[in-house]
C-alpha positions as CSV (number, residue, x, y, z in Angstrom):
1,X,7.1,4.0,13.3
2,X,5.3,7.2,12.5
3,X,4.6,7.6,16.3
4,X,8.3,8.2,16.9
5,X,8.7,11.8,18.2
6,X,9.2,13.9,21.3
7,X,6.2,14.1,23.6
8,X,5.6,16.6,26.4
9,X,3.3,17.1,29.3
10,X,2.7,20.7,30.5
11,X,1.2,21.9,33.7
12,X,1.3,25.6,34.1
13,X,5.0,26.7,33.8
14,X,6.3,23.2,34.3
15,X,7.0,20.8,31.5
16,X,8.4,17.3,31.1
17,X,9.5,15.7,27.9
18,X,10.2,12.2,26.6
19,X,11.4,10.9,23.3
20,X,9.6,7.8,21.9
21,X,11.4,5.6,19.4
22,X,9.3,2.9,17.9
23,X,11.3,-0.1,16.5
24,X,9.7,-1.6,13.5
25,X,9.0,-5.3,13.4
26,X,10.8,-7.1,10.6
27,X,8.7,-7.9,7.5
28,X,8.5,-11.6,7.1
29,X,6.4,-14.2,5.3
30,X,3.8,-15.9,7.5
31,X,2.9,-18.1,4.5
32,X,5.3,-18.5,1.6
33,X,4.4,-19.2,-2.1
34,X,3.5,-22.8,-2.9
35,X,4.3,-24.6,-6.1
36,X,1.4,-24.9,-8.5
37,X,0.5,-26.9,-11.6
38,X,-2.0,-25.8,-14.2
39,X,-3.3,-26.7,-17.6
40,X,-2.6,-24.4,-20.5
41,X,-5.3,-21.8,-21.0
42,X,-6.4,-21.9,-17.4
43,X,-5.9,-19.3,-14.6
44,X,-3.5,-19.7,-11.7
45,X,-3.5,-17.8,-8.4
46,X,-0.3,-17.6,-6.3
47,X,-0.7,-16.4,-2.7
48,X,1.6,-15.4,0.1
49,X,0.9,-14.0,3.5
50,X,3.0,-11.2,5.1
51,X,3.6,-10.4,8.8
52,X,2.4,-6.8,8.3
53,X,-0.7,-5.6,6.4
54,X,-0.3,-3.2,3.5
55,X,3.5,-3.9,3.0
56,X,4.5,-3.1,-0.6
57,X,4.9,-6.3,-2.7
58,X,6.8,-6.7,-6.0
59,X,6.0,-9.7,-8.1
60,X,8.7,-11.1,-10.3
61,X,9.1,-13.9,-12.9
62,X,12.8,-14.8,-12.7
63,X,14.6,-11.5,-12.8
64,X,11.7,-9.7,-14.6
65,X,9.4,-7.4,-12.6
66,X,5.7,-8.1,-13.4
67,X,3.3,-5.3,-14.1
68,X,-0.5,-5.4,-14.0
69,X,-2.0,-6.3,-17.4
70,X,-4.5,-8.5,-19.1
71,X,-2.2,-11.4,-18.2
72,X,-1.3,-10.4,-14.6
73,X,-3.5,-9.2,-11.8
74,X,-2.3,-8.2,-8.4
75,X,-4.5,-8.2,-5.3
76,X,-3.6,-7.3,-1.8
77,X,-5.9,-7.3,1.2
78,X,-4.5,-6.9,4.7
79,X,-1.6,-9.3,5.0
80,X,-2.5,-11.5,2.0
81,X,-0.9,-10.8,-1.5
82,X,-2.1,-12.6,-4.6
83,X,-0.8,-12.8,-8.2
84,X,-3.4,-14.1,-10.7
85,X,-1.9,-15.3,-14.0
86,X,-4.5,-15.6,-16.8
87,X,-4.4,-17.9,-19.8
88,X,-1.3,-19.7,-18.7
89,X,1.1,-21.0,-21.4
90,X,4.2,-23.2,-21.2
91,X,6.4,-20.1,-21.2
92,X,4.7,-19.0,-17.9
93,X,6.4,-22.0,-16.1
């Protein structure tokens, strides 16, 4: 998208111009989250894969936005986003 602009080619006093408009591909899930089961006190990793690398991801539990803490860790490399939940309890279900 950042390549969208007007480009020109100059030769001496002559010039030609063209406008380039780049249409962004829609952001989709290549792999969606899968249901998980875990024993209390253990760690769980939830993973999803996106159609574009580096897309911003927001993790939520119900309607609550999660923030990085001792409980929650977020990882994102390329198209893969991970949520690690440490020391799971029944309230984490």
